[in-house]
N, C-alpha and C positions, 0 to 999 in steps of 0.2 A: 518209724522214720520213713517218709515218703521218698521213693526214688523218682527223680525227675529227669526226663530225657527230651532233648529237642530233636524233632524229626522233620523230614520233608515229605509232605503228602503229594499224591498224584492228582487229586481233585478235591474240590471244596463242596460244591452243591451236588449232593448225591441223590439220585432218584430212589424213591422208597415205596414200599407197599403201604406204608402208613399215611403218607401224604405225597405231594409232588416232589418236594426237595427236603432233605434234612442237612443241617450243617452241624458238625460235631468238631469244634476246634481242639478238643483234647481226646485222647484215648485213655481210659481209666478215670477214676473219680476218687477224690480224697474224702468224700463224706462218710464212707465206710458203713453205709446202711446194710444191716444184716440180711435184709430181704431182697436186695438188688439182684435182678436177673440179667443185667447188661454184661455180666462177666462171660457170657457166651462168646463174646468177640475174641477172648483169649485163644480159643481153639483155632480161629481163622488167621490169627497173626502170630501164632507160636510164642505166646507170652507165658513165661513160667512164674512170674511174681504173683503173689496173692492179690486178689481184687481188693482195692482200697489201700494198697501199699505202693502203687506206682501211678505216674501220670506222664503221658507223652504229649508234649506241646507241639502242635503242627504249625510251626513258626512261619511257614510260607502261605498260610491260608489267606491272608489279606491280598497278597499278590495274585493268587489263583482266582479269588472271588472277583477281582476287578476285570479279569478276562472272561470268566464264565458267565457273569451276570449279563454281559452285553449280548451273548448268544442265547441265553436261556429263554424258553417259551414261558408265557404267563402261567402262574400257578401259586401254590402256597408254600411257604418256607417254614420249617419247624426247627427251632434253635433251643434245645438240642434233644436228640433221641436216645443216645446211649452214653451220655456223660452229662454232667451239670456244667453248663457254660459259665456259671459264676462260682465254681468251686474256688477255694482259697488261692490256688496258683494263678487265677485270673488277675489278682491284684498286681502280680509281677509282670505277666506277659501281655495283658490287656488285649488279647486276641479277639474277644467278644466285642469289646468297645470298637476296635478297628473295623470289624465286620459291620457293625451298626453304622459307623461313619460312612463306609462305602455305600451301603444301602440308602442311608438318609440323603446322600448327595448324588445318587444315581438319577439321571434325568428322566428315566422311565420307571421309577420306583412304583408308580401306581398300578403297574401290571402285576404286582405281587401282593398277596396277603401274607401275614406273618404271625406266627405264634412263638412266644418265648416262654419256656417252662424252666423253673428253677426252685431250689430250696434255700436260696441265699438272699439275704438282704443287701448284698453287694450290688444288686441290680439297681438300687437307688442311685448309685453313681451315674448311671446312664439314662436316667429319666429324660434328660434334655434331648438325647438322640432318639429315644423311643417316641417322644412327643413330635419331634421333627419328621419322623417317618410318616406319621399321620394316623388317621383313624382306621387304617387297614391292618394295624398291628395290635395284638392282644397279649397281655402279660398274665401268665398263669403261675400260681404258687402251689407247689405240691405240699399237701398237708394231710397226714394220716392219723393224727392225734393232736390234742391240745395240751397235754401234760408235759411240761418242760423237763421234769425230772426223768420220766421214762424216755423221752426223746433223746436225752443225753446218752442213754444207754444204747438205744437202737439206731440212732443217727448221729454218732458222736461228733462229727466235724461239720455238720450242717447248722444253719441258723436255727435258733430255738423256735418252736411254733408261735410263741408270743411275738417274736421279732418278725416272723413272716406275716402274721396277721397285721402288724403295724405297717409293714411295707405295703401291703395291699391297700390299706386305708390311705397311705400317703400317695400311692399311685392314682387312686380314685380322685383325690383332691387335686392332683396334678393334671387331671383330665385324660388319663390313660385308661383304656378299656381293660378290665381284669376278669379273671375267672379263677375258681378254686378247683384244684385237681385232688380229690380225696383219694389218696393212693398210698399204700394199699390199705384195704380194710382189714386190719389185723384182729383176729378173734380175741375177745377179752381185753383188748387194748383200745380199739377205735370206738369211741362213743359218738355215733353218727349224729344223734340229736344235738349234742354239744358242738360238734364241728359245723353242722348246718347253721346253728345259731351264730357262731362266731363269724362265719363267712357272710352271713346276712348282714351282720353289724359292720363288716368291712366293705359292704356295698359292692360285692362282685356281681358281674352281669349274669353269670350262670356257673354251674359246676359240672364236672365229670366225676364219676365214681368208678374206681377200679378195684374189684375184689382180688384178694391175694392169689398170686400165681402159685399153684401147688404142684408144679412139675416135680418128679421124683428127685432130679438133680438139685433142685432148690430145697426141697424138704430135707434132703440129706445133710445140708449145712444149717438150715434154719432150726430144726428140732434140737440138735445139740446146743445151739446158742440159747434157745429158750430154756432148756433144762438147766443150763449153767447160770444164766443171767436173770431170767424171769420165771423161776420154777412154779410160782403160783398161777401162771398163765398156761402152763403146759396142757392141762386138761381141756381148756378151751380150744387149743390147737388140735388136740387129738379128736375131740368131738366133731370139729369142723371136717377133718379129713375122713372120719368114719361115716358121717352123714352129709356128704358134700352137696348132694342134690337138694336136700331139705334146707341146708344152710343157704344155698343160693336163692331159693324161693323166698325164704324168710327175709333175707337182706333186700331183695327186690321189692317186697311188700313194704318193708320199713322205709326204703328210699322214696317210694311213691307217696307215702304218708307224710314224710318230711318235706317233700317238694310242695305239697299243698299247705302244710302247717306254716312254713316260712316263706311261701310264695317265691320260691327260688328255683328257677328252671334247671332241670337236670338234662344236660345235652345227651349224655349216653352213659350207660352202665356197662363197663367192660368186664366180661367174664372169660377167663382163659380156659381153654379146653383141658379137661383133666387127663392125665396119663392113663393109657389103657394098660393096666397091669395084669 
């Protein structure tokens, strides 16, 4: 049972080390992905509920954005960084749609570039607004595997990989720039060759690749999950952790080969710094 709370935020367009601005219309995420590392925000907001079991809807975001966008300096907007802006609760609150409406109708919208990243096919609802914003907006779909059956275990409330790929195809046909965010690369689960092939068929403009974040705090929750739900994959995880340097080198080599094989540009490979134990 997801606990939903309506809250009043202090700001909407937040400056970030990742990009110029991030917009997160929700705190928390219903998708329930076992590898998610966005739960770090619980520490800063004194949230006691388990990650994946609560969502706070920032209901005043549209009002805040109308004021902030007028004063904001040119830059890139990322929607969203620590939540999925198209998680199921968006069907009710439509905060993301309201945000896009404001940006689409802003007289100086050309001073911003924009990235939308999601795991949900609900974004198809807003193709009209994304198209209206123009060619400075790109739609990314996060995709770490193509097996719908396994995805239902590890990403229980997200759209299935097959649905996400179909959404990317529809976006391309609609004239929207797209990219694939291969994240995270789960050992023994992510078939990179197959993912590259599917993204090429979906005609994405480029891809990002993010290797699994193996901070100790994350491993402490991931390993028990794998033991319980995917025991046949446990050895792959253990080998990755034990030989992490070799694992990274091997994946980088594989990614370069796939970039050439499918003629699909890799914009960046994200490797998180390993904990110093």
